[in-house]
C-alpha positions in Angstrom: 111.0 209.8 87.5 109.8 209.9 91.1 111.0 206.4 91.6 114.5 207.4 90.6 114.5 210.3 93.1 113.4 207.9 95.8 116.4 205.6 95.1 118.9 208.4 95.0 119.6 208.4 98.8 120.3 204.6 98.7 122.6 205.0 95.7 124.5 207.8 97.6 124.9 205.5 100.6 126.2 202.6 98.5 128.8 204.9 96.8 129.9 206.2 100.2 130.3 202.7 101.6 132.3 201.6 98.6 134.5 204.7 99.0 135.1 203.9 102.7 136.1 200.3 102.0 138.5 201.4 99.3 140.1 203.9 101.6 140.5 201.5 104.5 142.1 198.9 102.2 144.6 201.6 101.0 145.8 201.9 104.6 146.9 198.3 104.3 145.7 197.4 107.7 148.0 199.9 109.4 147.0 200.5 113.0 144.4 197.7 113.0 146.6 194.9 114.3 146.4 194.0 118.0 149.7 194.7 119.9 149.4 193.0 123.2 153.0 193.9 124.3 153.0 197.5 123.3 153.9 198.7 126.8 156.9 196.4 127.2 160.0 198.6 127.2 158.0 201.7 128.2 157.9 203.4 131.6 154.9 202.4 133.7 152.4 205.2 133.2 151.7 207.8 135.9 148.3 206.7 137.2 147.1 208.0 140.5 144.6 205.8 142.2 143.0 205.5 145.7 144.3 202.7 148.0 142.2 199.9 149.4 142.0 199.9 153.2 139.8 197.3 154.7 136.8 197.2 152.4 136.9 200.9 151.3 138.8 203.0 148.8 140.3 205.6 151.0 141.3 209.2 150.3 144.9 208.2 150.3 146.2 208.1 146.7 149.3 206.6 145.2 150.9 207.0 141.8 151.4 203.6 140.2 154.9 204.8 139.1 156.0 205.0 142.7 154.2 201.9 144.0 157.3 199.8 143.8 159.4 202.2 145.8 162.5 201.6 143.6 162.1 197.8 143.7 161.1 195.4 140.9 157.4 194.6 141.1 154.6 192.8 139.4 151.5 194.8 138.7 148.4 192.6 138.5 145.0 193.9 137.3 142.2 191.7 138.7 138.6 191.8 139.8 136.4 189.8 142.1 133.9 189.2 139.3 136.7 187.7 137.1 136.7 183.8 137.0 140.2 183.6 135.4 141.5 185.8 138.2 140.4 183.1 140.7 142.3 180.5 138.7 145.6 182.5 138.7 145.4 183.5 142.3 147.6 180.6 143.6 150.4 181.7 141.3 150.2 185.2 142.7 150.5 183.8 146.2 153.7 182.0 145.0 155.1 185.4 143.9 154.5 186.7 147.4 156.2 183.7 149.0 159.2 184.3 146.7 159.5 187.9 148.0 158.5 189.6 144.8 156.5 192.8 145.4 153.0 192.4 143.9 150.8 195.4 143.4 147.1 194.7 142.8 144.8 196.9 140.8 141.2 196.1 141.5 139.8 196.8 138.0 136.2 198.1 137.7 135.4 196.4 141.0 133.5 197.4 144.2 135.9 197.7 147.1 133.7 195.6 149.3 133.7 192.8 146.8 137.4 193.1 146.3 138.0 192.7 150.0 135.7 189.7 150.2 137.6 188.1 147.2 141.0 188.7 149.0 139.7 187.4 152.3 138.4 184.2 150.7 141.5 183.4 148.6 144.3 185.1 150.5 146.0 188.5 149.8 149.2 188.2 147.7 149.4 192.0 147.3 151.6 194.3 149.3 149.3 197.1 148.1 145.9 197.2 146.4 144.8 200.2 144.3 141.2 200.8 143.4 140.4 201.4 139.7 136.6 201.7 139.7 136.5 203.6 136.4 139.2 201.6 134.6 141.7 204.4 134.3 144.8 202.2 134.9 143.4 199.7 132.4 143.3 202.4 129.7 146.7 203.8 130.7 148.2 200.3 130.5 146.3 199.3 127.4 144.7 196.2 128.9 142.3 194.1 126.9 140.7 192.5 129.9 141.5 191.0 133.3 143.6 189.4 134.5 146.7 191.0 133.0 150.1 191.4 134.7 153.1 193.5 134.1 156.6 192.9 135.3 158.2 196.3 136.2 161.9 196.7 136.9 163.4 198.8 139.6 163.7 201.8 137.2 159.9 201.7 136.5 160.2 200.2 133.0 157.7 197.5 132.0 159.9 194.5 131.1 157.3 191.8 130.5 153.5 191.3 130.2 151.1 188.4 130.7 147.7 188.7 129.2 145.2 186.3 130.7 145.6 184.2 133.8 149.0 183.0 135.0 148.2 179.3 135.3 151.5 177.4 135.5 154.9 177.8 137.1 156.2 178.3 133.5 153.8 181.2 133.0 155.1 182.7 136.2 158.7 182.2 135.2 158.2 183.9 131.8 156.7 186.9 133.5 159.3 187.3 136.3 162.5 186.2 134.5 163.1 189.7 133.2 163.0 191.0 136.8 166.1 189.0 137.6 168.0 189.9 134.4 170.9 192.2 135.3 170.9 195.6 133.6 173.9 196.4 131.5 
């Protein structure tokens, strides 16, 4: 009889585990699928971050929503510690050469390291915001860096690129929506 009482907690845990599996299966997987483009068609979130000046995050803050100043822009989340960010950097430099406004968000990075990264590879950004805690990443729903968002003049996200922009075709897919007339 004592042995039966000793097994009772294990039996209860097994019953609870089975119950949980059945309940999760009843949901039919709702909400469990990954939606990488969930923000496309949505306004860029209001996210206020400090600006990078030199190698410091200064007490001058800017709302991501107003960073484009009414112009189309590409918002790129990057980090100095991110190897794929180094690979996509030449494509971001092309955006700058094409006259497309590029706003960088230094994601979970040290401002000194961010500045060294930009000094080494070139600075394609008209503006760099510092996101040491990852707030913008949460607001935008990023899964990692690099990720880029094309934002139209009205502040609506019109395209997204997850992972590094490696080719001219990747760059074109991201920026084509910025040239599409509204109407």
